[in-house]
Steps between C-alpha positions, in 0.01 A plus 500: 500500500215292347570335170195656339655849539828405326579525134797335372851393620814689426691322235796295639750680256401829660551372859850384393589811313790685660314834470207375691712329758687825552184713520340261757818486708504871551121520496493743214131459421515750220702260302320201640167631376631604161650161436184331603310730266728457195618141553192330654221715351345580837377862474502744786129454570560120537813555718283722727231246519732212584702694752212677664625845399323782335568545116616855566751378759629254244528756238700736734733211576553417137556874426777509780316748718435263785686235693339200674669422842244353720550134568118437466506638148820311406340178618168566303720561191683171552177314539298690238769450218623158631865645542689240724570644838880471486506733213352787699686416830188335651449148655370227275147571413230245590402447134858404407476162685302224322204396692663146552783649694286724746489316824225586739612577857395232753472527865791342677415168677427517861810397704426309813755537759548282798704764680312680780522866455290798595192555287354825626263562207342165546306643797349784311150483369436520114385798324152367471481437876609853564221628272238305689623609837502865386138454376389368830681763699350787292639847494381849580744748341514841674669831410813366676487197266503724194784709638712182568435377150604833350817497713587160366458625145736792568748251640465287184579795273792593697652146488408492129719800437788354693491131391252452223157338523572129420520390863219728617245375238371195703431708803331778296282251314399333823407822652309599189290174520443559864358841434291381211365237733382770744328692220260206463304615808302822525670754739438875582581708189816652626644162597390343167637787288830491696524126434445553131759769487747271678421214272551712199850619628607143570385394148710771352798421717471135374473615140813717558701202625411300198573811275852537678555128426402561132208266524276729312192284461470444877566846562216619288264262657564642849504853376150436339383348832627823670304714264181299564531534880561874481199536264278349783551810700556742217851583601597681183844620609596135587374377161725774338788346701435151382456611135830701538671169611342325183649773291842466636487130437383554135813728466723220613328268263578746217125548435493894503157528357352281784714709741346823373147349518548395859639820620244711316221289682697562823479877446129468432445327827705770680281778327193314621604508857469775748803630654754336285831645627778663293740231598271235344455708180866541473576131525231423231645770265843336534358164418342661191855644412641142510236376265551778259885457513470137424292598201774735392273811517735761616257791511233311708770361740619858569160627544420214752829572684404863529162411640659271748721777638224757496290284716791405726550879567137522634559247779455642840586352842179349640358402167278182552734275297414136497758283656581336169621803329726636782792321329482760214737755663729752323792266434234257347375788286847584379616143424177420319548816292853387413376153396231646282768705322717187489223305330491773234876458446562858667791360692668849562186622673434158675849449657525791746136456609551130587832566663348777725215295604717201585689714745195569694315169471424303824792244552238245623340486167726239345297428201443858399868587540585199273257600243608864487875419517463280193302770333780743565745248372311466167477878454879538559560218252281676233714805557824307442614502860588144503731500808250707718202271387684183603596662832131605564394140406746349726359713784144395406588134551507556889120568515430272219643212693302584804160480342307231335353653186477373144445859388839604651644179320354637176670836534829319574459273205431800269799693615721191468378446140565869415870440605530230227695721257745587797567145643885548477511858639655494858200684652245234362735217612513649845117518513452135397764391742319692771167357380624147525667556843191651663222275381489133576557236227206412254217309653535666836377847408325627184707822434823294443337331196589807292527305187155344506 
């Protein structure tokens, strides 16, 4: 956070006060904000500004009507109020280290070896040479070229569901730049428009991989690029799709007002398009429900959920659904309905919905199964079903360990922290033991760093 946006430090006697230490340890931000207000004279509006929250959200927390669970928000609070990372169960914050102790990383010195060994990569041309040769050869994309590119995108999405997008990203970015290179030449309109559509989808997929890695700035840059590419061909349904992705990202960043603005714009784009299918409208209505639920607006959330189900009932076989929305099937509708209720704190409604959808979810969708199982565990914990919640979370570790996804890691961390009051209970002990047994040691895989 820039220094110009900061006001004053918390007094040392507050940071060492047993009440503050305990409130931070259990992440009870109602007590934290109250202590900051009364003991440091930092009022709610100032807390909101420093932590990048809305004043109304801070007010709800102080009144005890809302909890803050997302790791991104907790990190913003630590940095905005200058609460040392260890007090909130976070890694040491960058601002805690004096500048003199920060060591810049240096490239390791080149090691010259006298041993003769195979060097297969030394015979390959550099990237610049590849680009020159491609320019000299020229390309003449045909309809079959477009078909091949679309097929590869479908394969990328399938592997993203199964393994996460981290390892796919270099290939996706490379193909995006290749297609954008093709767009520099004038071609017949059907080919040119097809290339724009493919480039837009590749940009969205790249943004999605960054979003899944919780690298939100990069994600937004690629989502914005996808919007610009889609606008070139007036592909309003796809623009709605990208805006829906940006809405979901804002929900994860605990910026519900932004999330609502993005999904409202997405629905405007869908209305501007001819032939927007009921499945697309249902997906957008559910994203709207997420935004309202994050805002704590129960009535608006229920209205959006009803609209999503109403649109879904209008789906007919043979509808011209875009390929990017076919994932939104009945199990997805049900689980998202459960999650929306869960975000409102309506755990009794959410639990059976999420449990039912999990039974019908595609086993190959490892990331989705991990997400939804952790959501189920959270709702069970909210209902006081500690043993069942821990058992569900243990089952969720299987798909969680199979996919590289910082978002999955975030859900795992949140559930782990919610177990803090029950650390000595056998079910919680069993979950933590299973967690450490299934995931590699710290430094080898991110999910194992559950205390960071």
